[in-house]
C-alpha positions in Angstrom: 58.8 -37.3 -14.1 57.5 -33.7 -14.4 54.4 -35.0 -16.2 53.7 -37.5 -13.3 54.1 -34.7 -10.7 51.7 -32.5 -12.6 49.1 -35.3 -12.7 49.4 -35.8 -8.9 49.4 -32.2 -8.0 45.5 -31.8 -7.8 45.3 -34.8 -5.5 48.1 -33.5 -3.2 46.4 -30.1 -3.1 42.9 -31.3 -2.3 43.6 -34.5 -0.3 42.2 -33.9 3.2 42.2 -35.9 6.4 38.8 -36.6 7.8 37.8 -37.9 11.2 34.7 -38.3 13.3 34.7 -37.7 17.1 32.0 -38.7 19.6 31.8 -36.0 22.2 28.8 -37.4 24.0 27.6 -41.0 23.7 24.8 -40.9 26.4 21.3 -39.7 26.8 19.0 -37.6 29.1 20.0 -39.1 32.4 22.7 -38.9 35.1 25.6 -41.1 33.9 29.3 -40.9 33.2 28.5 -40.1 29.6 27.8 -36.7 28.1 24.6 -36.3 26.1 24.5 -36.4 22.3 27.2 -34.4 20.4 29.6 -35.1 17.6 32.4 -33.4 15.7 33.7 -33.8 12.2 37.3 -32.9 11.8 38.9 -31.9 8.5 42.6 -31.5 8.4 42.7 -31.5 12.2 40.2 -28.6 12.5 36.7 -29.0 14.0 34.5 -28.1 11.1 31.1 -29.4 12.0 29.3 -29.8 15.4 26.2 -32.0 15.4 24.0 -31.6 18.5 25.1 -30.0 21.7 23.6 -31.9 24.6 24.6 -31.6 28.3 28.3 -32.1 28.6 29.1 -31.3 25.0 30.6 -27.9 26.0 33.2 -29.5 28.3 34.0 -32.4 25.8 34.4 -29.8 23.0 37.1 -28.1 25.0 38.7 -31.3 26.0 38.9 -32.4 22.3 41.0 -29.3 21.5 38.3 -28.0 19.1 37.9 -24.3 18.4 34.6 -22.5 17.7 36.5 -20.3 15.2 36.9 -23.3 12.9 33.3 -24.4 12.7 31.5 -24.1 9.4 28.2 -24.8 11.0 26.3 -26.4 13.9 23.5 -28.8 13.1 20.8 -29.8 15.7 18.9 -32.9 15.0 16.0 -31.7 17.3 15.4 -29.6 20.3 15.2 -32.1 23.1 17.3 -30.9 26.0 19.8 -33.8 25.7 20.6 -32.6 22.2 20.6 -28.8 22.5 21.1 -27.7 26.2 24.7 -26.6 25.9 24.2 -24.3 23.0 24.1 -21.1 25.2 27.4 -22.1 26.8 29.0 -22.4 23.3 27.7 -19.0 22.4 28.9 -17.3 25.6 32.3 -18.9 25.2 32.4 -17.8 21.6 32.3 -14.2 22.8 35.7 -14.7 24.3 37.1 -16.4 21.1 38.6 -14.9 18.0 35.6 -15.8 15.8 34.0 -12.9 13.8 32.4 -14.6 10.9 28.7 -15.7 10.9 28.0 -19.1 12.3 25.1 -21.0 10.7 22.8 -23.0 13.0 20.7 -25.7 11.3 17.6 -27.0 12.9 14.0 -28.1 12.6 10.6 -26.8 11.6 7.9 -26.0 14.2 5.8 -28.8 15.6 3.7 -29.4 18.7 5.3 -27.8 21.7 8.5 -27.2 19.8 9.4 -23.9 18.0 11.3 -23.8 14.7 15.0 -23.1 15.0 14.5 -19.3 14.3 11.9 -19.0 17.1 14.1 -21.1 19.4 16.9 -18.6 19.1 14.6 -15.7 19.6 13.3 -17.3 22.8 16.8 -17.8 23.9 18.7 -14.7 22.8 16.0 -12.4 21.5 14.9 -9.1 23.0 12.5 -10.9 25.4 14.5 -14.1 25.6 16.0 -15.9 28.5 19.5 -14.6 27.6 18.4 -11.2 26.2 21.7 -9.7 27.4 23.3 -11.5 24.4 20.6 -10.4 21.9 23.2 -8.8 19.5 24.4 -12.3 18.7 21.4 -12.7 16.3 22.5 -9.6 14.3 25.3 -8.8 11.9 26.3 -6.0 14.4 27.2 -8.6 17.1 30.2 -7.8 19.4 31.5 -11.3 18.6 29.8 -13.1 15.7 26.3 -13.6 14.3 24.5 -16.8 15.0 22.2 -17.3 12.0 19.4 -20.0 11.9 18.6 -22.1 8.9 15.4 -24.2 8.9 15.7 -27.7 7.5 12.3 -29.1 6.4 10.8 -32.5 6.2 11.8 -33.2 2.6 15.2 -34.0 1.3 17.4 -30.9 0.8 21.1 -30.2 0.1 23.3 -27.3 1.1 27.0 -26.6 0.5 29.4 -25.1 3.0 32.7 -24.7 1.2 33.9 -28.2 0.6 31.3 -29.8 2.8 28.0 -31.1 1.3 25.2 -31.4 3.8 22.0 -33.3 3.1 19.1 -33.4 5.4 15.6 -34.9 5.8 12.9 -35.0 8.4 12.6 -38.3 10.3 10.0 -39.7 12.7 10.6 -39.1 16.4 7.1 -39.4 17.8 5.5 -36.0 17.4 8.8 -34.1 17.8 10.2 -32.5 14.7 13.6 -34.2 14.0 16.2 -34.1 11.3 18.8 -36.7 10.1 21.9 -35.3 8.4 24.4 -36.7 5.9 27.8 -35.0 5.5 30.0 -35.6 2.6 33.6 -34.6 2.2 36.0 -35.7 -0.6 33.8 -38.7 -1.5 33.4 -39.8 2.2 29.9 -39.9 3.8 29.0 -39.7 7.4 25.3 -39.9 8.5 23.8 -38.8 11.8 20.4 -40.4 12.3 19.6 -38.5 15.5 16.7 -39.7 17.5 14.2 -41.5 15.3 12.1 -44.6 15.1 13.0 -44.8 11.4 9.6 -46.1 10.5 9.9 -44.9 6.9 12.7 -45.5 4.4 13.9 -41.9 4.5 16.9 -42.7 6.6 17.8 -45.6 4.3 17.8 -43.3 1.3 19.8 -40.6 3.1 22.4 -43.2 4.4 22.8 -45.0 1.1 26.4 -46.3 0.8 27.6 -44.2 3.8 31.0 -44.8 5.2 29.6 -44.3 8.8 26.1 -44.3 10.1 25.6 -43.1 13.7 22.4 -44.5 15.1 21.0 -44.0 18.6 20.6 -47.3 20.5 18.3 -45.7 23.1 15.9 -48.6 23.6 16.1 -52.4 23.8 14.0 -54.6 21.5 11.5 -55.3 24.3 10.8 -51.6 25.0 7.2 -50.4 25.3 4.9 -49.1 22.6 5.5 -45.4 23.3 9.3 -45.8 23.4 9.2 -47.5 20.0 7.4 -44.5 18.5 10.3 -42.3 19.6 13.3 -44.6 19.0 14.6 -47.2 16.6 14.7 -50.8 17.8 17.8 -53.0 17.4 16.1 -55.1 14.7 15.2 -52.0 12.7 18.8 -50.7 13.1 20.1 -53.8 11.4 17.5 -53.6 8.6 18.3 -49.9 7.9 22.1 -50.4 7.9 21.9 -53.4 5.6 19.5 -51.8 3.1 21.5 -48.6 3.1 24.7 -50.7 2.5 26.7 -48.7 5.1 30.3 -49.7 5.8 30.4 -49.0 9.5 27.6 -48.7 12.0 28.1 -46.7 15.3 25.7 -47.2 18.2 25.4 -44.1 20.4 23.0 -42.5 22.8 23.6 -45.4 25.2 21.3 -45.4 28.2 21.1 -47.3 31.4 17.9 -49.1 30.2 19.9 -50.5 27.4 23.2 -51.5 29.1 22.0 -55.0 30.0 20.6 -55.6 26.6 23.6 -54.6 24.4 24.7 -58.2 23.7 21.2 -59.2 22.7 20.9 -56.0 20.6 24.1 -56.9 18.7 22.6 -60.4 17.9 19.4 -58.8 16.6 21.3 -56.2 14.5 23.5 -58.9 13.0 20.5 -60.9 11.8 20.3 -58.3 9.0 23.5 -56.3 9.0 26.9 -57.9 8.2 29.1 -54.8 8.4 31.3 -53.4 11.1 29.6 -52.4 14.4 31.1 -50.0 16.9 29.8 -49.0 20.4 30.3 -45.2 20.9 32.3 -43.9 23.8 32.8 -40.3 24.9 35.8 -38.7 23.1 36.3 -41.7 20.7 37.9 -40.4 17.5 37.7 -42.4 14.3 39.8 -41.7 11.2 37.6 -41.9 8.1 39.7 -43.4 5.3 
């Protein structure tokens, strides 16, 4: 009996509960949905925040999450509906008990968009919009340091304690954008962000994922420009099937897609035979 207990001890010590929560399932428009934002919970603590669009700040509080518990924040790109609430998080963080450095992952520079380091300087730097909080970019911060990490176009991997983070640049028109894969205890959750997924990069990143969160921002009949920015339903099905993902979550739902959702499901199912879930604000999914 003692021998059996000793064998099981490592599993008892390291077994962790894992869940995914959708804070915002909408896009850049007035609706009842918050804009893009997601939490990964480990042992009932919010460890990862992906994107911080409008409404994410309120949903984060409603979820019971604490900024003190975050290992990092990852922004898929710097469009307003994915990043606008970041200053609110940082201001609220001043009134929290957090003191350790908070990594912020983001994109390289491209077109009208700065890289994540320049973005923070424009926001909190000496000449930034919120210069009164400039100390947050330094180790001498009155609260905690917000430290930027640039994720490039090529595949790269980083480790944050027991969380493995992989990233790769994806196509979102001319806007620099990143897709992220997060792995914990052999479970894999992938955030595609906004992308047309024209290449096979997302397929490679999402290979054998337990959950793939894709943004259903356009119907199949969308115009040429929209298809340069966002993935079509048919391509969603192809990516999910080729990557062999177990569960597919459709988020970033917009008014222009509401009437097309049943048709989109049919098109996705032409290629993908796995489980499909429509995202809703505050939906929480146990990853088992």
